[in-house]
Each structure stands twice: as C-alpha cells, then as structure tokens.
C-alpha positions in Angstrom: -21.9 87.8 -3.0 -22.6 87.9 -6.8 -25.6 85.6 -7.0 -27.6 87.9 -9.3 -24.7 88.1 -11.8 -24.3 84.3 -11.7 -28.0 83.9 -12.3 -27.9 86.1 -15.3 -24.6 84.6 -16.6 -24.7 80.9 -16.1 -21.4 80.4 -17.9 -18.4 81.4 -15.8 -16.6 84.3 -17.6 -13.3 84.1 -19.5 -10.6 86.7 -19.5 -7.6 87.3 -21.7 -4.5 89.3 -21.1 -1.4 89.8 -23.2 0.1 86.5 -22.0 -2.6 84.7 -20.2 -6.0 83.1 -20.6 -8.2 82.9 -17.5 -11.1 80.4 -18.1 -13.2 77.9 -16.3 -12.2 74.3 -16.2 -13.6 72.0 -18.9 -13.5 68.9 -16.8 -16.9 67.3 -16.1 -16.9 64.4 -13.7 -20.3 63.2 -15.0 -19.0 62.5 -18.5 -16.3 60.5 -20.2 -13.1 62.6 -20.4 -11.3 63.6 -23.6 -7.6 64.1 -23.7 -7.7 67.8 -22.9 -9.9 67.2 -19.8 -7.5 64.4 -18.6 -4.6 66.7 -19.0 -6.4 69.4 -17.1 -6.9 67.6 -13.8 -3.5 65.8 -14.1 -1.8 69.2 -14.5 -3.5 70.6 -11.4 -2.3 67.6 -9.4 1.2 67.9 -10.7 1.5 71.6 -10.0 -0.4 71.7 -6.7 1.4 68.6 -5.5 4.6 70.5 -5.4 5.4 71.2 -1.7 6.8 74.6 -2.6 3.3 75.5 -3.9 1.2 73.9 -1.2 3.2 75.5 1.6 2.3 79.0 0.2 -1.5 78.3 0.4 -4.0 77.8 3.2 -5.9 74.9 1.7 -3.9 72.8 -0.7 -3.2 69.4 1.0 0.3 67.9 0.9 0.9 65.3 -0.1 -1.8 65.9 -2.7 -4.2 62.9 -2.9 -4.3 61.2 -6.3 -7.6 62.0 -8.1 -8.5 64.8 -5.6 -8.4 67.5 -8.3 -11.4 65.9 -10.0 -13.7 66.5 -7.0 -12.1 69.9 -6.4 -12.8 71.1 -9.9 -16.4 69.8 -9.7 -16.9 71.7 -6.5 -15.7 74.9 -8.0 -18.0 74.6 -10.9 -21.0 74.3 -8.6 -19.8 77.3 -6.5 -20.2 79.6 -9.5 -23.9 78.7 -9.9 -24.5 79.7 -6.2 -22.7 83.0 -6.6 -20.2 82.3 -3.8 -17.0 81.5 -5.7 -15.5 81.9 -9.1 -12.4 79.8 -9.9 -10.5 80.0 -13.2 -7.6 78.1 -14.6 -4.6 80.4 -15.4 -3.3 79.4 -18.8 -0.1 80.6 -20.5 -0.8 81.4 -24.1 2.1 80.0 -26.1 0.8 79.7 -29.7 -2.7 80.9 -29.2 -5.6 79.9 -26.9 -5.9 76.4 -28.4 -2.4 75.6 -27.4 -2.4 77.2 -23.9 -1.4 75.3 -20.8 -2.4 75.5 -17.2 0.1 77.2 -14.9 -2.1 78.0 -11.9 -5.5 78.9 -10.5 -7.1 82.2 -9.5 -10.4 82.6 -7.5 -12.7 85.1 -5.9 -14.4 83.6 -2.8 -17.0 84.7 -0.4 -15.6 84.8 3.2 -16.1 86.4 6.6 -13.6 88.7 8.1 -14.3 90.0 11.6 -18.0 89.2 11.3 -18.4 90.9 7.9 -19.2 89.2 4.6 -16.4 90.0 2.1 -15.0 88.9 -1.2 -11.5 87.5 -1.2 -8.9 87.0 -3.9 -6.9 83.8 -4.0 -4.5 82.2 -6.4 -1.5 80.0 -6.8 1.1 79.6 -9.6 3.0 76.5 -10.3 6.6 76.9 -9.1 8.2 76.5 -12.6 6.4 79.7 -13.6 7.2 81.9 -10.5 8.9 85.3 -10.9 7.4 86.1 -14.3 4.6 88.5 -13.1 1.8 86.0 -14.0 0.0 86.3 -10.6 0.0 90.1 -10.9 -1.2 90.1 -14.5 -4.1 87.7 -13.6 -5.0 89.5 -10.4 -5.3 92.9 -12.1 -8.0 91.4 -14.5 -9.9 90.1 -11.5 -9.8 93.3 -9.6 -11.2 95.1 -12.7 -14.0 92.5 -13.0 -14.9 92.8 -9.3 -15.1 96.6 -9.3 -16.5 97.3 -12.8 -18.7 94.2 -13.6 -19.7 92.9 -10.2 -19.8 96.4 -8.8 -18.4 95.2 -5.5 -16.4 98.0 -3.8 -13.8 96.1 -1.8 -11.6 93.0 -2.4 -9.5 91.3 0.3 -6.6 88.9 0.2 -4.3 87.2 2.7 -1.0 85.4 2.8 1.2 83.8 5.3 3.6 86.4 6.7 6.7 84.6 5.2 5.1 84.7 1.7 6.9 87.8 0.4 6.0 87.0 -3.2 2.3 87.2 -2.6 2.8 90.4 -0.6 4.5 92.0 -3.6 1.6 90.9 -5.8 -0.9 92.5 -3.5 1.1 95.7 -3.4 1.5 95.8 -7.2 -2.3 95.5 -7.8 -2.9 98.4 -5.4 -3.8 96.6 -2.2 -3.0 98.0 1.2 -1.9 96.2 4.3 -4.6 96.1 7.0 -3.6 93.8 9.8 -1.9 90.5 10.8 -3.6 87.6 12.5 -2.8 83.9 13.1 -4.8 81.3 11.2 -4.8 77.6 11.8 -3.2 76.0 8.7 -2.6 72.3 8.5 -3.2 72.1 12.3 -0.7 74.8 13.1 -1.2 78.5 14.0 0.5 80.6 11.2 0.8 84.3 11.2 -0.9 85.8 8.2 -1.2 89.3 6.7 -4.4 90.7 5.4 -4.6 93.2 2.6 -7.5 94.9 0.7 -8.3 97.3 -2.1 -11.3 99.5 -2.4 -13.0 101.0 -5.4 
C-alpha cells in the first residue's frame, strides 16, 4: 500500500520519541553476525517466547521455535522493499540510542478486511515492560507517519476481545471500535474486536 514511498526510500525509516527508538532490525542472515545482531534475534526469541506475550497476538507461535526469529526478521526486511509491511524494533532508550534495548515490535501491514485493502497496525511489548505506556507512545508515532507521510487516510487494528490492554491503547491513540468477528487463531475460533482511525 506504500510501494511508491518504499521505492523512493529504500531504507526503512527510524523514529524517536522521548523514551523510545523505533528502528529497523540490523540482523542480516546473509552475513556473519556481530554481537549486537546476535543479541537482537535472541532478545526477540526471549520476549516473544513468553506465553503471556504470544497469547495476546494472532501470529506468534508458542512454544517459540529456536532460531525462528532469524527467518522472521529476514522476511520483514524484504516486506519493506515491496511496500506491503513495515516492521520496527521498539527500543527503550536508557542512556542514549547506542545503549537502547529491544522491548517489543511494531508494524504496519497490508491486509484485507471485508474485501477491502487496508493498512493495519500491529505490535507487541515484552511482558516485563507492560503497563508503562510504551505501546501507546510507539503507536502514536506510527499513526502520524501513516497519515502525514504515507498520506493514507485510515489505519486499522484488531485484538482478541479479552485483550483489554490493547483496547486501551487503541482508544488512547484515537481509534474507534467498529465491529467484532471471530478469527481462527492457533486452530481455534477466537472473538476479536476491530478498531480504526481516520485522518
């Protein structure tokens, strides 16, 4: 949905807030890894491997397969070049950007709702960092990017109906509830709520 922007900007953008750095992963599966890159995929596996995190998402497998984050990161890097997805590491700035650490992931993804092509917001935060407003802070930056840089007029998001935390994030960033619908998640129909925000 943002192919022209991706073509003109081959490097995935980076964003900074008061507490967070949102930036593309540095991991490259085709090259030898340095210490930072090793820590990157290992941190993703550690955080995403937590059942409390996986069970709030539609796609994170549980148990999380060892090494699976390497192929996942590589696939997200390719998705930017096609203009379908943008995935960024959410990093907590402790003593400046060079000492930041990954606490989660945020994405915008092309999807289809009710036969219409749309852009969808997705994210997860590692459970040790819940209830600090990080998801809201990161999501507000992405909403601004979608509306004012990509010039896309509507952004969607969904969560499982029991995920009250994500519903609160949606509401805090200005999204409105649209409808509920069951989705098949890990082989089971789960009731989900759909929200959107328009420019």
